N, C-alpha and C positions, 0 to 999 in steps of 0.2 A: 167419416174421419179421413183426413188427408195423410197420405204416406208417400215416402220417396220411393222411386224405382230401385235405388240402391238398397233400401230396406227389404224389398221383396226378393232380391236375388238370394239364391240358396235356400229359399223356403222349400220345405218338403211338400210334395203333392201326394196326397193319400187317397187312393181309390177305396171302394167299399170292401175290397179284399186284400189290401196291402199297399205299401208305398210304391209309387211309380218312379219317382226321381226328384230332382231339384230344379228350381227355376234358374235358368241361365240368361234369359233375355226376355224382352216383351216386344211384341209387334203392335203398333198403333196405326190407326187410319189417319193419314195426313189431311183429310178433309174435315172429319168430325172430331178428331183428336180423342177418339174412343179406343180403348185397348181391345184388340180383336183376339189375340192369342198370347198365351204364355208359352215360351219355348222351354221345354223341359228336357233335361238330360236324364235319360233313363238308367244310366249306370250299367253295371255288369249284367243285370237280369235281362236286358234287351240289347246286349252288345254295344252299349254306349250310344245307342241311337237317340236322336233328338226328335221329339214329337210336339205337335201343336195341341194345346188344351185351351178350349174356349172358356171365358169367364162365365158363360151360361151354366157350366157344370159345377162351379164353385159354391159350396155350401157356407156354413158359418165358420169363418176362419178361427184358428186358435193362434192368436197373435203372440201370446206369451211364449208358446213353444215353437213358433214359426212353422205352423202346419196349415196348409190349405186343403181341406177335404173336398173331394169331387165326387159327383154322382155318376161315376162310371166304374167299370171293372178293369182289371189288368188285362183280361182277354180282349176287351174292346180296344184297349190301347195297342196291344200286340198285333191285332188284326187291322189297325187303322191304316189308311193310305200312306205309303212311304213319301216323305217330303224331305228334300235337301234344303235345310235351313240356311245353308251358306249361299243359296241362290235366291233370286226374287221369287216369291210365291205367286203363281198365276191365279186368276179367278177360277179356272177349271179345277185346279188343285184345291182351292178353298171349297168349292162345291162338293168335291169328293169327300173332304173331311167333314163338312157339315151334314151331308147326306148319311155318312157312316154313323154319326151320332144322333141323327134325326132332328137336327136343329134347323130353324128357319134361316133363310138367306137374309142377312141384315140389310142388304142393299135394296130389298124389295118391299120392306115394311116401313112403318113410321118409327121415329125415335132412333137412337144411336145403335140399337141392337136389332132392328127389324121387327120389334114387337113391343117397343117402349124404351124406357131409359135404363131400367134396372135389369141386368142380365139374369140374375137368379130367380126373378119373378116369372120368367118364361117357363120354369119347371115347377112352380109352386102352387099352381092353381089360380093365380091372379089373371093370367093371360090364357084365353081360350084359343089355342093355336093348333091348327091342323095343316102343316105345311103342304102345299099342293104338290111338292116334289117327293113326299115321303109315302109312296105307294106300297102296299103290301105285295102286290104281284111283282116279282123280280123283273119280268120283261117290261112291264109298264114303267117300273122305276128306272131301268136302264135307258129306255127310250126317252123318258122325261129328262134324265141327266144329260143325255147326248143333245137333246133339243136346247136345253138351257145353256150347255157349254157352247154350242154354236151361236146362240144369241149373245153371249157375253164374251166371246173369244177376243174381241177387240177392246174390251174395257181397259181403261188406264189402271196401272198398278198404284195403289195408294197405301200399301202396307210398308211401314218403316220400322227399322230396328232402333230401339231406345239406346242400345249400346253404341250404335253407329252415330247417332245424333249427338251424343255427349261430346263435348269439346267443339261443337260447331260455333263459329264466331257470330256474335250478335251485333248488328249495325242499327244505330238510331238514324233519324233523318239528318243529323248533323255530325255524325262520326261514330267510331267504334264504342261499344259499351263493355264488352267482355266476351265470355263464352258460356255455353250451356254446361252447367256442372251436374245437374240432375233434374228430375221432374217430380211434381207432386201429383198423385193420383187419388181420386175419390174411391175409397174401398167398398162403396155400395154400387155406384153407377159404373165403376171402372172407366171413368173418363179422366183424361189428363186435364188438370185444372190450371197448372202453372209451370212455366219454365223457371228453374232456379238458375239465375245468371250470376256468375262470379265476375265481379268487376275489377279484379286485382290489378290488371294491366293499366287501368285508368283511374280507379277510385279504390285505393289500397284497403284490403281487409273487409270489403263489404260484399254481401250477397243480396240480391233483390228478386222479387217475384214478378213475373210478367205473364199475364193470361194469354193463351193462344190467339184470342180474337184481336190482339194488338199486332199480330203478324201480318205484314204486307206481302212478303214473298219468302219462299224457302228455295234457296239455290242449292239443290242437291249436289251437282257436280263440284261446286266450289266450297261445299260445306259451310254455307253462310245463311244466316237468318236476318231478314230486314223487318224492323218494327216501325209502326207509325207514331213514334214517340221521340221527343228530343232528349238529349243527354241530361238536360236540367230536370225534365219531368221524371226521368229515372232516378236521378240523384235525390229528388225531393220525395220519392215514394217511400213507404214504410220499409225499414231495413228488415231483412229476414234473419231470424235467429234459429238455426237448426235444432237448438236445444229446447225450443218452445213450440207447442202445438199451435198450428194456424187455425184459429176458431172463426166462427161466422162474423164476429165483431171485427176481427182483423181483415177478413175478406171484404166486408162492406166498406171498410176504409180504403182498401186497395182499389176496389172498383170505382168508388166515388172519386178517388184521386185521378184515375185515368179516364173519368167521364164515361164509364160503361154501365150497362144494366147487368145486374148480377145474374148468373146462370140459374140460381135458385128461383129468381123471380120469373125468368123465362119458362122454367119447368112448370111452375104453377099456372102461368098464362096459357100454356099449351096442354094443360091437363095431364102433365107427366109427373106430378108429385107422387111420392111413394105412398101406396095405400096402407092402412093399418091392418095387420092380419087379424 
């Protein structure tokens, strides 16, 4: 099911032994458009510290009560590496967080999460993963982390804040379209599926959905997004109604309109369709 990032904000994150805090932001990868972390405000129990929680930890959400259960403890969160979420998160910091929870490095494996497409399957027995960096011996683990940190110290930073990207201006090949108002995320794969673009400055009162694979360029310093679409193509696309659920039939129409192959077809082609438990 597709949900907006705005909908996810303020969801409670519930560990196995109590609440951790509430979602305040989401970090996504600007190459794969996969959500990498939820930025969680821990409130008074951890001095209002913000921590990163991977979608790998998320179990079966309680959408009605706005609760995301996670397969970690409050102690694990309390002892997790300190990250300043107001600053860019380095690859070395990511490695420290992933090592702390025993998760695989997503940039080393296949699929958007480093072990497939669906993050929660990495902990459910579908994926037979034994991360090479997760050694039992503390000395071996430390040496492995240091070696990996040195190997990836010059990696480009691809984590972006959803809050920061909202209001970015969107440019078609022949002029401005509008601005990013929100994003739609798949609540199983935790992948960004669409930008919700508000066209009010050009086409009053309309919102449209544009898949990330229409993006030609993200100009981060100027807060601009360029898409390989004409304004007319955007105007002729199916209008987005925030009161209506975006179902597969609607998605098929959107992808056909833009001349794209559906991500669900690509997933089956690459053997990444979700197995039946």
